[in-house]
N, C-alpha and C positions, 0 to 999 in steps of 0.2 A: 275878611279873612276866614280862613276855613281850616279846621282840624280834623284829624282822625283819631280816635280814642276809644278807650275801654271804660265803660261805667263800673264801678265796683258794686258788689251785691248790695241789696237793701240793708242789711245789718252793718256792713262796713262803711257804707254811705251815712247812716246814722251816727255811727261811733265817731267818724271823721268829723262831721258837722257839729256835734255836741262838743267835741274837744275844741273846734275853732270858736265856738259861742263861749265856752267856759273860758278861753284865754284871749278873747277879743282879737282874734287873727282871721285872715282868709287867704285863700289862693287865687287863682285865676279861673273863675266859674266855679262850679260845684266839683267836689273831688272827683279826679279822674287819672288815668294813665294814658300818657300821649303815646301813640304809635307812630305819629308823623309830626314834625315841627309845623307849627302854622304857616299857612302859605295863601297866596292870592291864587284866584282861578280866573282867567280872562274870558272863558266862554260861557255858555249857558250852563245853569246848575244841573240840568238834566244830563250834559255831556259828562259832567263831574261823576254823577251817580253811575253812569254807565262805565266810565273808566274805572271807578272803584270796584265796581261788582267784578269787572274782568280781572282785576288784580287779586282781589280777594278769593276767587273761585279756587277751589281745590285746597285752600289752607283749612287745615282741621282745627277742632277746638283743641285747646291746650291748658294745661294747669299753670297757674301763676302763683308762685309761692311768695309769701310776705316775710320780708326780713325785719330788721330792726329800724328805729329812727335814726335818722342822719341830717347834716346839714351842709349847706354850700357856704362858703365865705361870703356870698352876695346877700346872705340875710334869708336864706330859703331853708325850711324845715320840711322834710320828706320822709315818707316811709318807703323803704327800699322793696323793690319787687324783682323776682327772678323767673324768667319764662323758658330760659334754656334755649336749645336749638330752634324749637317752634317760634318763639318770640322773635329771635334774631332774624329768621327766615322772613317772617311776615314783614318786621320793621324794615329790612332791606329791600322787600318787594315794593314797598310803598315810597322808597326814596325818589324814584324817578317820576312820580306822578307831578310834581311841580317843584320849583326852587323854593326853600324856606324864605320867609320874609326877612328873616335875621338869623345867622348861623350861630345858634346858642348851644347846641349839642354836640354836632359833628360826629365823627366816627367814635369817640368815646362816650356815646350816650350811655347813661346809667338809668335803666328803667326804675320809675318811682312814681308815688302818688304824692302830689305836693300839698302840704297842710298849710303852710304860712309863706306869704312873700313879704318883703319890704322891712324886715328886722334888721337891726344891727347885727354884726357877726357874733358878738357876746350873747345878745338876745337869743338868737338862733342856737347857739351851742347849749345854752343854759336849757332852753325849752326842749331840745332834742333829748337831753339828759333825763328831763322830768317825766316826759310822756309815758303812759302806760302801755303795755303790750297790746296788740289788736286782739279783738275776741275771736278771730280765726288765723290760721297760718297759711291758708291757700283758698284759692277759688277756681272754678273753670270757666275760661273765657270762651263763650259760645257765640259772640256776637261782637261786632265792631260798629261804633256810631260816626256818622259824619256830622259835624256841627259848624255852625256859622257864628262868628261873633258878631252880635248885634250892637253891642255897646259897651266896650271896655269891661269885657269879662261876663257878659251876659250871653251864655252860649246857648243858642237855639239848636235843637237837634233837627237835622234835615232828613236823615234817613237812617235805618239800621240794616245790617248786612249780617245774615247767619253765617258762621264758618261751617265748612264741612259740607258745603251745597257745591256739586259739580255737575255739569251738563254731560251726559252720555249720548 
């Protein structure tokens, strides 16, 4: 299984991981923002790298604003993210890459960084209300990572692609 995502900056990663340790919770792999639902790739990995590089070509870096904490009734606690038109353009450009393993987001995808999975709805609601504000309100997305799920949430980075690179 593969994913295309954005890693948060180091200070945000530490903040999120510290919250996970403090509350005894975890998400799927290290904290990240999905740009593409998980998918299988039936061809060589190099072909996936080439396809992804082609899709990403010409997408410029963009600012990702961070909102407040929220939760989904399925027991997921997340930090809301807003990327505006550049995010939506990139997200939709990646949709044709491969069909998702499981349609969980669909057209109503809410950009977010997952903090916790597997809680009851009540636990998720309570935790989302208690969490402190993040140490920053935004960050610049300058690159995208291709990851492979090695073993139930152990995400192995396969490649990184800088944004804003185009061939002339």
